[in-house]
Each structure stands twice: as C-alpha cells, then as structure tokens.
MIMIFI-913160 format. One record per atom (N, C-alpha, C, O, CB): x, y, z; residue in three letters; atom name. Coordinates in steps of 0.1 Angstrom, whole numbers. Glycine has a CB too. Example, Ala and Ser with C-alpha at 12.3 -4.5 7.8 and 13.67 -1.06 7.14 Angstrom:
<loses>
LOSE/132/-57/78/ALA/N .
LOSE/123/-45/78/ALA/CA .
LOSE/132/-33/78/ALA/C .
LOSE/142/-33/85/ALA/O .
LOSE/113/-45/90/ALA/CB .
LOSE/128/-22/71/SER/N .
LOSE/137/-11/71/SER/CA .
LOSE/129/0/79/SER/C .
LOSE/134/11/80/SER/O .
LOSE/141/-6/57/SER/CB .
</loses>
This chain:
<loses>
LOSE/9/-12/0/MET/N .
LOSE/0/0/0/MET/CA .
LOSE/9/12/0/MET/C .
LOSE/19/13/7/MET/O .
LOSE/-10/0/12/MET/CB .
LOSE/5/22/-8/LYS/N .
LOSE/13/34/-9/LYS/CA .
LOSE/4/47/-10/LYS/C .
LOSE/-8/45/-13/LYS/O .
LOSE/23/34/-21/LYS/CB .
LOSE/10/58/-9/VAL/N .
LOSE/3/71/-10/VAL/CA .
LOSE/-3/72/-24/VAL/C .
LOSE/4/70/-34/VAL/O .
LOSE/12/83/-7/VAL/CB .
LOSE/-16/76/-25/GLY/N .
LOSE/-23/77/-37/GLY/CA .
LOSE/-32/65/-41/GLY/C .
LOSE/-40/67/-50/GLY/O .
LOSE/-13/79/-48/GLY/CB .
LOSE/-30/54/-34/ASP/N .
LOSE/-39/42/-37/ASP/CA .
LOSE/-53/45/-32/ASP/C .
LOSE/-56/51/-22/ASP/O .
LOSE/-33/30/-29/ASP/CB .
LOSE/-63/40/-40/ARG/N .
LOSE/-77/40/-36/ARG/CA .
LOSE/-79/28/-28/ARG/C .
LOSE/-75/17/-32/ARG/O .
LOSE/-87/41/-49/ARG/CB .
LOSE/-86/30/-17/VAL/N .
LOSE/-88/19/-7/VAL/CA .
LOSE/-103/18/-3/VAL/C .
LOSE/-110/28/-4/VAL/O .
LOSE/-79/20/5/VAL/CB .
LOSE/-107/7/2/ARG/N .
LOSE/-120/5/8/ARG/CA .
LOSE/-119/-2/21/ARG/C .
LOSE/-110/-11/23/ARG/O .
LOSE/-130/-4/-2/ARG/CB .
LOSE/-127/2/31/VAL/N .
LOSE/-126/-3/45/VAL/CA .
LOSE/-134/-17/44/VAL/C .
LOSE/-145/-17/40/VAL/O .
LOSE/-133/6/55/VAL/CB .
LOSE/-127/-28/47/LYS/N .
LOSE/-133/-41/46/LYS/CA .
LOSE/-138/-46/59/LYS/C .
LOSE/-147/-55/59/LYS/O .
LOSE/-123/-51/40/LYS/CB .
LOSE/-134/-41/70/ASP/N .
LOSE/-138/-46/83/ASP/CA .
LOSE/-147/-35/90/ASP/C .
LOSE/-147/-23/85/ASP/O .
LOSE/-127/-49/93/ASP/CB .
LOSE/-155/-39/99/SER/N .
LOSE/-163/-29/107/SER/CA .
LOSE/-153/-21/116/SER/C .
LOSE/-147/-26/125/SER/O .
LOSE/-174/-36/115/SER/CB .
LOSE/-153/-8/113/VAL/N .
LOSE/-145/2/121/VAL/CA .
LOSE/-154/13/126/VAL/C .
LOSE/-160/20/118/VAL/O .
LOSE/-133/7/113/VAL/CB .
LOSE/-156/14/139/ILE/N .
LOSE/-165/25/144/ILE/CA .
LOSE/-156/37/148/ILE/C .
LOSE/-146/36/155/ILE/O .
LOSE/-172/19/157/ILE/CB .
LOSE/-161/49/143/VAL/N .
LOSE/-154/61/146/VAL/CA .
LOSE/-165/71/152/VAL/C .
LOSE/-177/69/150/VAL/O .
LOSE/-148/68/134/VAL/CB .
LOSE/-160/80/160/TYR/N .
LOSE/-169/90/166/TYR/CA .
LOSE/-166/105/161/TYR/C .
LOSE/-172/114/166/TYR/O .
LOSE/-168/89/181/TYR/CB .
LOSE/-157/106/152/HIS/N .
LOSE/-153/119/147/HIS/CA .
LOSE/-157/123/133/HIS/C .
LOSE/-152/132/127/HIS/O .
LOSE/-138/121/149/HIS/CB .
LOSE/-167/115/127/HIS/N .
LOSE/-172/118/114/HIS/CA .
LOSE/-179/131/114/HIS/C .
LOSE/-188/133/123/HIS/O .
LOSE/-181/107/108/HIS/CB .
LOSE/-176/141/105/PRO/N .
LOSE/-183/154/106/PRO/CA .
LOSE/-198/154/104/PRO/C .
LOSE/-204/163/109/PRO/O .
LOSE/-177/163/95/PRO/CB .
LOSE/-204/144/97/GLU/N .
LOSE/-218/144/96/GLU/CA .
LOSE/-225/137/107/GLU/C .
LOSE/-238/137/108/GLU/O .
LOSE/-222/138/82/GLU/CB .
LOSE/-218/130/116/HIS/N .
LOSE/-223/122/127/HIS/CA .
LOSE/-216/125/140/HIS/C .
LOSE/-212/116/146/HIS/O .
LOSE/-223/107/123/HIS/CB .
LOSE/-214/138/143/LYS/N .
LOSE/-206/142/155/LYS/CA .
LOSE/-211/135/167/LYS/C .
LOSE/-223/136/171/LYS/O .
LOSE/-206/157/156/LYS/CB .
LOSE/-202/129/175/GLY/N .
LOSE/-205/123/188/GLY/CA .
LOSE/-213/110/187/GLY/C .
LOSE/-216/104/197/GLY/O .
LOSE/-213/133/195/GLY/CB .
LOSE/-216/106/175/GLN/N .
LOSE/-224/93/173/GLN/CA .
LOSE/-215/83/167/GLN/C .
LOSE/-205/86/160/GLN/O .
LOSE/-236/96/165/GLN/CB .
LOSE/-218/70/170/ALA/N .
LOSE/-210/59/164/ALA/CA .
LOSE/-213/59/149/ALA/C .
LOSE/-225/59/145/ALA/O .
LOSE/-213/46/171/ALA/CB .
LOSE/-202/58/141/PHE/N .
LOSE/-204/57/126/PHE/CA .
LOSE/-195/45/121/PHE/C .
LOSE/-183/45/124/PHE/O .
LOSE/-200/70/119/PHE/CB .
LOSE/-200/36/114/ASP/N .
LOSE/-193/24/109/ASP/CA .
LOSE/-187/28/95/ASP/C .
LOSE/-195/31/86/ASP/O .
LOSE/-202/12/108/ASP/CB .
LOSE/-174/26/94/LEU/N .
LOSE/-167/29/81/LEU/CA .
LOSE/-167/18/71/LEU/C .
LOSE/-162/19/60/LEU/O .
LOSE/-153/33/84/LEU/CB .
LOSE/-173/6/75/LYS/N .
LOSE/-173/-5/66/LYS/CA .
LOSE/-179/-2/52/LYS/C .
LOSE/-190/3/51/LYS/O .
LOSE/-180/-17/72/LYS/CB .
LOSE/-171/-5/42/GLY/N .
LOSE/-176/-2/28/GLY/CA .
LOSE/-172/12/23/GLY/C .
LOSE/-174/14/11/GLY/O .
LOSE/-190/-4/27/GLY/CB .
LOSE/-167/21/31/GLU/N .
LOSE/-164/35/27/GLU/CA .
LOSE/-151/34/19/GLU/C .
LOSE/-142/26/21/GLU/O .
LOSE/-162/44/39/GLU/CB .
LOSE/-150/43/9/GLU/N .
LOSE/-139/43/0/GLU/CA .
LOSE/-132/56/1/GLU/C .
LOSE/-138/67/3/GLU/O .
LOSE/-143/41/-15/GLU/CB .
LOSE/-118/56/0/GLY/N .
LOSE/-111/68/1/GLY/CA .
LOSE/-97/67/-5/GLY/C .
LOSE/-94/57/-12/GLY/O .
LOSE/-109/72/16/GLY/CB .
LOSE/-88/76/-3/GLU/N .
LOSE/-75/76/-8/GLU/CA .
LOSE/-64/77/3/GLU/C .
LOSE/-66/85/12/GLU/O .
LOSE/-73/88/-18/GLU/CB .
LOSE/-54/69/2/VAL/N .
LOSE/-43/70/11/VAL/CA .
LOSE/-35/83/9/VAL/C .
LOSE/-30/85/-2/VAL/O .
LOSE/-34/57/10/VAL/CB .
LOSE/-34/91/20/ILE/N .
LOSE/-27/103/18/ILE/CA .
LOSE/-14/104/27/ILE/C .
LOSE/-7/113/26/ILE/O .
LOSE/-36/115/22/ILE/CB .
LOSE/-12/93/35/GLY/N .
LOSE/0/93/43/GLY/CA .
LOSE/2/80/50/GLY/C .
LOSE/-8/72/53/GLY/O .
LOSE/-1/104/54/GLY/CB .
LOSE/14/76/52/ILE/N .
LOSE/18/64/60/ILE/CA .
LOSE/28/68/70/ILE/C .
LOSE/39/73/67/ILE/O .
LOSE/23/53/50/ILE/CB .
LOSE/25/65/83/ALA/N .
LOSE/34/69/94/ALA/CA .
LOSE/44/58/96/ALA/C .
LOSE/41/48/104/ALA/O .
LOSE/26/72/107/ALA/CB .
LOSE/56/59/90/THR/N .
LOSE/66/49/93/THR/CA .
LOSE/78/55/99/THR/C .
LOSE/87/49/105/THR/O .
LOSE/70/42/80/THR/CB .
LOSE/80/69/98/GLU/N .
LOSE/91/76/104/GLU/CA .
LOSE/87/90/108/GLU/C .
LOSE/78/96/102/GLU/O .
LOSE/103/76/95/GLU/CB .
LOSE/94/95/118/TRP/N .
LOSE/92/108/123/TRP/CA .
LOSE/105/114/126/TRP/C .
LOSE/113/109/133/TRP/O .
LOSE/83/108/136/TRP/CB .
LOSE/108/126/120/GLN/N .
LOSE/120/133/121/GLN/CA .
LOSE/132/124/118/GLN/C .
LOSE/143/124/124/GLN/O .
LOSE/122/139/135/GLN/CB .
LOSE/131/115/108/GLY/N .
LOSE/141/107/103/GLY/CA .
LOSE/143/94/111/GLY/C .
LOSE/152/86/108/GLY/O .
LOSE/154/114/103/GLY/CB .
LOSE/135/92/121/ARG/N .
LOSE/136/80/130/ARG/CA .
LOSE/124/71/127/ARG/C .
LOSE/113/76/126/ARG/O .
LOSE/138/83/145/ARG/CB .
LOSE/126/58/127/PRO/N .
LOSE/115/49/125/PRO/CA .
LOSE/105/49/137/PRO/C .
LOSE/110/50/148/PRO/O .
LOSE/120/34/122/PRO/CB .
LOSE/92/48/134/VAL/N .
LOSE/82/47/144/VAL/CA .
LOSE/73/35/142/VAL/C .
LOSE/72/30/131/VAL/O .
LOSE/74/60/145/VAL/CB .
LOSE/67/30/153/SER/N .
LOSE/58/19/151/SER/CA .
LOSE/44/24/155/SER/C .
LOSE/39/21/167/SER/O .
LOSE/62/7/160/SER/CB .
LOSE/37/31/146/ALA/N .
LOSE/24/36/149/ALA/CA .
LOSE/13/25/149/ALA/C .
LOSE/14/15/142/ALA/O .
LOSE/20/46/138/ALA/CB .
LOSE/4/26/158/ASN/N .
LOSE/-7/16/160/ASN/CA .
LOSE/-16/17/148/ASN/C .
LOSE/-21/7/143/ASN/O .
LOSE/-15/19/172/ASN/CB .
LOSE/-19/29/143/LEU/N .
LOSE/-28/31/131/LEU/CA .
LOSE/-20/39/121/LEU/C .
LOSE/-22/51/120/LEU/O .
LOSE/-41/39/136/LEU/CB .
LOSE/-12/33/113/PRO/N .
LOSE/-2/40/104/PRO/CA .
LOSE/-8/46/91/PRO/C .
LOSE/-2/55/86/PRO/O .
LOSE/9/31/101/PRO/CB .
LOSE/-19/41/86/ILE/N .
LOSE/-24/45/73/ILE/CA .
LOSE/-34/56/75/ILE/C .
LOSE/-44/55/81/ILE/O .
LOSE/-30/33/66/ILE/CB .
LOSE/-31/68/69/LEU/N .
LOSE/-40/79/69/LEU/CA .
LOSE/-48/80/56/LEU/C .
LOSE/-42/81/45/LEU/O .
LOSE/-33/93/71/LEU/CB .
LOSE/-61/79/57/VAL/N .
LOSE/-70/78/46/VAL/CA .
LOSE/-79/90/46/VAL/C .
LOSE/-85/94/56/VAL/O .
LOSE/-79/65/45/VAL/CB .
LOSE/-81/97/34/LYS/N .
LOSE/-90/108/32/LYS/CA .
LOSE/-102/103/25/LYS/C .
LOSE/-102/98/14/LYS/O .
LOSE/-83/119/24/LYS/CB .
LOSE/-113/103/32/PHE/N .
LOSE/-126/99/27/PHE/CA .
LOSE/-134/110/20/PHE/C .
LOSE/-141/107/10/PHE/O .
LOSE/-134/92/38/PHE/CB .
LOSE/-133/122/25/SER/N .
LOSE/-140/133/19/SER/CA .
LOSE/-132/146/22/SER/C .
LOSE/-122/145/28/SER/O .
LOSE/-155/135/24/SER/CB .
LOSE/-137/157/17/LYS/N .
LOSE/-130/169/19/LYS/CA .
LOSE/-128/172/34/LYS/C .
LOSE/-117/178/38/LYS/O .
LOSE/-137/181/13/LYS/CB .
LOSE/-137/169/42/LYS/N .
LOSE/-137/172/57/LYS/CA .
LOSE/-133/160/66/LYS/C .
LOSE/-132/162/78/LYS/O .
LOSE/-150/177/61/LYS/CB .
LOSE/-132/148/60/PHE/N .
LOSE/-130/136/69/PHE/CA .
LOSE/-118/128/65/PHE/C .
LOSE/-117/123/54/PHE/O .
LOSE/-143/128/68/PHE/CB .
LOSE/-109/126/75/LYS/N .
LOSE/-98/117/74/LYS/CA .
LOSE/-98/108/86/LYS/C .
LOSE/-103/111/96/LYS/O .
LOSE/-84/125/72/LYS/CB .
LOSE/-91/96/84/ALA/N .
LOSE/-90/87/96/ALA/CA .
LOSE/-77/79/94/ALA/C .
LOSE/-73/76/83/ALA/O .
LOSE/-103/78/96/ALA/CB .
LOSE/-72/76/106/HIS/N .
LOSE/-60/67/107/HIS/CA .
LOSE/-65/53/108/HIS/C .
LOSE/-74/50/117/HIS/O .
LOSE/-50/71/118/HIS/CB .
LOSE/-60/43/100/LEU/N .
LOSE/-65/29/101/LEU/CA .
LOSE/-53/20/100/LEU/C .
LOSE/-42/24/96/LEU/O .
LOSE/-75/26/89/LEU/CB .
LOSE/-55/7/103/ARG/N .
LOSE/-45/-3/101/ARG/CA .
LOSE/-46/-9/87/ARG/C .
LOSE/-56/-8/81/ARG/O .
LOSE/-48/-15/112/ARG/CB .
LOSE/-35/-14/83/GLU/N .
LOSE/-34/-19/69/GLU/CA .
LOSE/-43/-31/67/GLU/C .
LOSE/-49/-33/56/GLU/O .
LOSE/-20/-24/66/GLU/CB .
LOSE/-46/-40/78/ASN/N .
LOSE/-54/-51/76/ASN/CA .
LOSE/-69/-48/76/ASN/C .
LOSE/-77/-56/74/ASN/O .
LOSE/-52/-61/87/ASN/CB .
LOSE/-73/-35/79/GLU/N .
LOSE/-87/-31/78/GLU/CA .
LOSE/-90/-25/64/GLU/C .
LOSE/-102/-22/62/GLU/O .
LOSE/-89/-20/89/GLU/CB .
LOSE/-80/-25/55/LEU/N .
LOSE/-82/-19/42/LEU/CA .
LOSE/-80/-28/31/LEU/C .
LOSE/-72/-38/33/LEU/O .
LOSE/-74/-6/41/LEU/CB .
LOSE/-86/-26/19/GLU/N .
LOSE/-83/-34/7/GLU/CA .
LOSE/-81/-24/-4/GLU/C .
LOSE/-88/-14/-5/GLU/O .
LOSE/-94/-44/4/GLU/CB .
LOSE/-71/-26/-13/ILE/N .
LOSE/-69/-17/-24/ILE/CA .
LOSE/-79/-20/-35/ILE/C .
LOSE/-83/-32/-38/ILE/O .
LOSE/-55/-20/-30/ILE/CB .
LOSE/-85/-9/-41/ILE/N .
LOSE/-95/-11/-52/ILE/CA .
LOSE/-89/-5/-65/ILE/C .
LOSE/-96/-5/-75/ILE/O .
LOSE/-108/-4/-48/ILE/CB .
</loses>
C-alpha cells in the first residue's frame, strides 16, 4: 500500500469523529477513500504507529487505520 492508492474499508471500524455524525458511532465498513499518508518515520527515525495509514474519505473527513482493515481497489 502506498500514498495515492484508492482503498475500501473491509472490516467494521467504528469512529466518533465523522463530521456528519458528530458524537455518534459511525461504521466505516464499505467506505472508499485515498491513502494520503503512511506513518513509518518521524524526524528521520522509524516509528511503530498503531494506526499507520491515513485515509482521506471526503474533503472534511480523514481517519487513521490499520493496513489489515483496508483493501486496495
């Protein structure tokens, strides 16, 4: 997986920060977006982020996810 790939959420992932559902549980399963970042290093040093893949789903909504929660489309 790399920056620019189109991806789809294949597992049920509940978030509470979706702009259209503030404060409510929202399931991302089936949502499609674009990978805009991968957290593998910070200031030149390697890091082990829990949720390394940053996906942009819409103009106002981004989320950090694990690689095993996504599939490339």
